[in-house]
C-alpha positions as CSV (number, residue, x, y, z in Angstrom):
1,M,-25.5,-31.1,32.4
2,T,-24.2,-34.5,31.8
3,S,-22.4,-36.2,28.8
4,A,-25.1,-38.2,27.9
5,A,-27.4,-35.6,27.7
6,L,-24.8,-33.9,25.1
7,A,-24.8,-37.3,22.8
8,P,-27.8,-36.7,21.5
9,D,-26.9,-33.5,20.1
10,A,-23.3,-34.6,18.3
11,P,-24.6,-36.8,15.2
12,V,-27.3,-33.4,14.5
13,A,-24.5,-31.5,14.5
14,A,-22.7,-33.5,12.2
15,A,-25.5,-33.4,10.1
16,A,-25.7,-30.0,9.6
17,R,-21.9,-30.0,9.1
18,R,-22.6,-32.3,6.1
19,R,-25.3,-30.5,5.0
20,A,-23.2,-27.0,4.9
21,L,-21.2,-29.0,2.2
22,T,-23.2,-28.1,-0.7
23,P,-21.9,-28.4,-4.2
24,A,-22.1,-24.7,-4.7
25,T,-19.7,-24.7,-1.2
26,Y,-17.2,-27.2,-3.1
27,A,-17.6,-24.8,-6.0
28,I,-16.4,-21.9,-4.2
29,V,-13.7,-23.1,-2.4
30,A,-12.4,-24.6,-5.6
31,I,-12.9,-21.0,-7.5
32,S,-10.9,-19.0,-4.4
33,I,-8.0,-21.7,-4.3
34,A,-7.7,-21.2,-8.1
35,V,-7.9,-17.4,-8.0
36,V,-5.3,-17.4,-5.3
37,A,-3.0,-19.8,-7.6
38,I,-3.1,-17.2,-10.5
39,M,-2.7,-14.1,-8.1
40,A,0.5,-16.1,-6.5
41,A,1.8,-17.8,-9.6
42,P,4.1,-14.6,-10.2
43,I,5.7,-14.4,-7.3
44,V,6.5,-17.8,-6.9
45,L,7.8,-18.2,-10.3
46,S,9.9,-14.6,-9.8
47,A,11.3,-16.5,-6.0
48,L,12.4,-19.4,-8.8
49,A,13.6,-16.9,-11.2
50,S,15.9,-14.9,-8.5
51,I,17.7,-18.1,-7.3
52,K,19.2,-19.2,-10.9
53,T,22.3,-18.6,-12.2
54,A,22.6,-16.3,-14.9
55,A,22.9,-18.9,-17.6
56,D,20.0,-20.7,-16.0
57,A,17.8,-17.6,-16.0
58,S,18.5,-16.7,-19.8
59,A,17.9,-20.3,-20.8
60,I,16.4,-21.1,-24.2
61,P,14.0,-22.5,-24.3
62,P,13.1,-21.4,-19.9
63,H,12.1,-23.5,-17.6
64,Y,10.7,-22.6,-14.2
65,L,12.8,-24.8,-11.5
66,P,16.1,-24.0,-11.6
67,R,18.8,-26.4,-12.2
68,A,21.3,-25.0,-9.3
69,L,20.8,-23.0,-6.3
70,S,22.4,-19.8,-6.7
71,F,22.3,-16.3,-4.5
72,E,24.7,-14.3,-7.1
73,N,21.6,-12.5,-7.8
74,Y,21.1,-11.1,-4.5
75,A,24.4,-10.3,-3.6
76,K,24.6,-8.4,-7.3
77,V,21.5,-6.5,-6.0
78,I,22.7,-5.8,-2.5
79,G,26.3,-4.3,-3.9
80,F,24.6,-2.4,-6.8
81,Q,26.2,1.1,-7.4
82,A,25.4,2.8,-4.1
83,G,24.0,-0.1,-2.3
84,L,20.5,-1.7,-1.9
85,A,20.8,0.0,2.4
86,T,21.1,3.3,0.6
87,Y,18.4,2.6,-2.0
88,V,15.9,0.6,0.5
89,G,16.6,4.1,3.1
90,N,16.1,6.8,0.5
91,S,12.5,5.0,-0.5
92,A,11.4,4.8,3.8
93,L,12.4,8.2,4.3
94,V,10.7,9.0,1.5
95,A,7.1,6.9,2.2
96,G,7.7,8.4,6.0
97,M,7.3,11.7,5.2
98,T,4.4,10.9,2.5
99,I,2.7,9.2,5.6
100,A,3.2,11.8,8.0
101,A,2.1,14.5,5.2
102,C,-1.2,12.5,4.1
103,L,-2.2,11.9,7.7
104,A,-1.3,15.4,9.1
105,L,-3.7,17.0,6.2
106,A,-6.2,14.1,5.8
107,A,-7.5,13.9,9.3
108,P,-8.4,17.5,9.8
109,A,-9.6,17.5,6.0
110,G,-11.9,14.6,6.4
111,Y,-13.0,15.6,9.9
112,G,-14.5,19.4,8.5
113,L,-15.9,17.9,5.5
114,A,-17.6,15.1,7.5
115,R,-18.7,16.6,11.0
116,F,-18.9,20.6,9.9
117,A,-22.2,22.0,8.4
118,M,-20.8,24.6,5.7
119,R,-22.2,25.7,2.2
120,G,-20.9,24.6,-0.7
121,K,-19.5,21.2,1.1
122,E,-20.6,18.7,-1.5
123,V,-18.7,21.0,-4.2
124,A,-15.6,21.4,-2.7
125,F,-15.4,17.7,-1.9
126,L,-15.7,17.0,-5.2
127,I,-13.3,19.5,-6.1
128,L,-10.5,17.9,-4.1
129,L,-11.4,14.5,-5.5
130,A,-11.0,15.8,-8.9
131,P,-7.0,15.4,-9.2
132,I,-7.9,11.6,-8.9
133,M,-9.6,12.2,-12.7
134,I,-6.1,13.7,-14.0
135,P,-3.3,11.5,-15.0
136,Y,-0.7,12.5,-12.6
137,Q,2.0,12.2,-15.6
138,A,0.5,15.2,-17.0
139,I,1.4,17.4,-13.6
140,L,5.0,16.3,-13.5
141,T,6.4,18.8,-15.8
142,P,5.1,22.2,-14.2
143,L,5.9,20.7,-10.9
144,Y,9.3,19.8,-11.9
145,L,9.7,23.2,-13.1
146,D,8.4,24.7,-9.8
147,F,10.5,22.6,-7.4
148,A,13.9,23.4,-9.6
149,K,13.1,27.4,-8.8
150,I,12.7,26.6,-5.2
151,G,15.4,24.1,-4.5
152,L,13.3,21.3,-4.2
153,V,14.4,18.8,-6.9
154,N,16.4,15.8,-6.4
155,T,15.7,16.5,-2.6
156,H,13.6,13.9,-0.3
157,P,11.2,16.1,0.7
158,G,10.6,17.2,-2.8
159,L,10.0,13.6,-4.0
160,A,7.0,13.3,-0.9
161,I,5.7,16.4,-1.4
162,V,4.8,15.1,-4.7
163,H,3.7,11.3,-3.5
164,T,1.7,13.5,-0.5
165,I,0.0,15.4,-3.9
166,L,-0.7,12.6,-5.3
167,Q,-2.0,10.5,-2.7
168,L,-3.9,12.7,-0.8
169,P,-7.0,12.9,-2.4
170,Y,-8.1,9.8,-1.9
171,S,-6.5,9.7,1.7
172,I,-9.2,12.8,2.6
173,F,-11.7,10.6,1.1
174,L,-11.1,7.6,3.3
175,M,-10.9,9.9,6.7
176,R,-14.4,12.1,5.4
177,A,-15.6,8.2,5.4
178,S,-14.2,7.0,8.6
179,F,-15.6,10.4,10.3
180,E,-18.7,9.8,9.1
181,A,-19.2,6.6,10.6
182,I,-19.0,7.7,14.1
183,P,-22.0,8.5,15.5
184,R,-23.1,11.8,16.5
185,E,-24.0,10.9,20.2
186,I,-20.2,10.8,21.0
187,E,-19.4,14.0,19.4
188,E,-22.7,15.6,21.2
189,A,-21.3,14.2,24.6
190,A,-17.9,15.5,24.1
191,V,-19.7,18.8,23.0
192,I,-21.3,18.9,26.7
193,D,-18.2,18.4,28.3
194,G,-16.7,21.6,26.9
195,C,-14.6,20.3,24.3
196,S,-13.2,22.2,21.7
197,T,-13.2,21.3,17.8
198,W,-10.0,20.4,18.2
199,Q,-10.1,18.5,21.8
200,R,-12.8,16.5,20.1
201,L,-10.8,15.8,16.6
202,I,-7.5,14.5,18.6
203,R,-9.0,13.0,21.8
204,I,-12.5,11.6,20.3
205,F,-12.2,11.4,17.0
206,L,-8.8,10.0,16.1
207,P,-8.3,7.2,18.4
208,L,-11.9,5.9,17.1
209,A,-10.8,6.7,13.3
210,I,-7.7,4.3,13.8
211,P,-8.4,1.5,10.7
212,G,-9.1,4.4,8.8
213,L,-6.2,6.2,9.9
214,V,-3.7,2.7,9.4
215,T,-5.7,2.3,5.5
216,V,-4.8,5.9,4.9
217,A,-0.7,5.0,6.4
218,L,-0.9,2.3,4.2
219,F,-2.1,3.6,0.5
220,A,0.4,6.0,0.9
221,F,3.3,3.5,2.0
222,I,2.5,1.2,-0.7
223,N,2.1,4.1,-3.3
224,S,5.4,5.8,-2.5
225,W,7.7,2.6,-2.4
226,N,6.1,2.0,-5.6
227,E,6.2,4.8,-7.5
228,F,8.4,5.2,-10.5
229,L,7.9,7.6,-12.8
230,A,8.3,10.8,-10.5
231,A,11.1,9.2,-8.4
232,L,12.8,8.9,-12.1
233,I,12.1,12.7,-12.7
234,F,12.9,14.4,-9.6
235,M,16.3,12.0,-9.0
236,N,19.2,12.7,-10.5
237,R,22.1,11.5,-8.4
238,D,22.9,7.3,-7.9
239,T,23.0,8.2,-4.1
240,S,19.3,9.8,-4.1
241,F,17.4,7.1,-6.1
242,T,14.5,4.8,-4.6
243,V,14.2,1.1,-5.0
244,P,12.3,1.5,-8.2
245,I,14.8,3.4,-9.9
246,L,17.1,0.4,-8.7
247,L,14.8,-2.2,-10.6
248,V,15.1,-0.6,-13.5
249,S,18.8,-0.3,-13.2
250,V,20.0,-3.3,-11.9
251,R,18.8,-5.5,-15.1
252,A,21.1,-3.9,-17.3
253,G,23.5,-7.2,-18.2
254,K,26.1,-7.3,-20.5
255,F,25.8,-6.0,-23.9
256,G,22.9,-4.6,-23.7
257,A,20.6,-8.2,-22.6
258,V,18.7,-8.0,-19.8
259,D,20.3,-9.3,-16.4
260,W,16.6,-11.5,-15.6
261,G,17.7,-12.8,-12.1
262,A,19.0,-10.0,-10.9
263,L,15.7,-8.1,-12.1
264,Q,14.0,-10.4,-10.2
265,A,15.8,-10.6,-6.8
266,S,15.2,-6.9,-6.9
267,V,11.4,-7.7,-7.2
268,I,10.8,-9.9,-4.5
269,I,13.5,-7.6,-2.1
270,S,11.0,-4.8,-3.0
271,I,8.2,-6.8,-2.4
272,I,8.7,-8.1,1.4
273,P,8.4,-4.7,3.1
274,C,4.5,-4.0,1.3
275,L,3.7,-7.6,2.0
276,A,5.6,-7.3,5.6
277,V,3.2,-3.8,6.5
278,Y,0.6,-5.4,4.6
279,L,0.4,-8.5,7.1
280,A,0.5,-6.5,10.2
281,L,-2.2,-4.2,9.3
282,Q,-4.6,-6.4,7.3
283,R,-7.2,-6.3,10.3
284,Y,-6.8,-2.2,10.3
285,Y,-7.2,-2.2,6.6
286,I,-10.0,-4.0,6.2
287,S,-12.2,-2.6,8.7
288,G,-11.0,1.1,7.5
289,L,-11.9,0.6,3.6
290,L,-15.5,-0.7,5.1
291,S,-15.9,2.0,7.4
292,G,-18.6,4.3,6.5
293,A,-19.6,1.3,4.2
294,V,-23.1,1.3,6.1
295,K,-25.3,3.9,7.7
């Protein structure tokens, strides 16, 4: 087809694009930009406060832009008590064990609830989801007493078990939805080929449910990384503390004052891993949340 034949279509396409930009479209774009600005404002303000001097950060009345750039707050956070690397390593270790435990338990449970016909399956599913309705603060004291008897207090595996208990019901819910979205014809073909139950799970369902697995891992990582109360109760040595405990400890300034600069610097540092993991796994996360939404 020649360029002459294509030329008459160009004005038509341009007119169609102009018609698509209706006032409603402009309103949606403006609202979206406003929402993004509102959501990003706290992060931007924290980043600006983290590079202020101590006097600048505590100035009254406060001002948003720093008068002089200073990285003393980041230096304080990096060298605080046992060191930033220790706290980040502890949080990463606990989050890694939580992810592994959630995947190892939620995948078989979700597969059984999605694919096996059994009496009382829906009741069992509701019982598994029931802990979501219980404030987790209410179970921390009994867990602490039980863990103290078996030596799991002040250990990273013990804290990972607590985080797994808190995250597991939602992980099972996500994995069941992911497995239910897989066509039954694929499972029937695997049965005809002689695959056992575990072979179908490992060779067929898990590769097809990667978005769901990534979503479970992402939720487990973010919740474990940011969890504060259980870490405060179950850990009592500074070398075992996680990043959220660092945020509370580093804010203490002279004579009981709050060191806002160091606090905001630690906030920015704690956000970076969560933001990096989310951006890297974003496409899996969105498809994993939508799996099972349409049948």
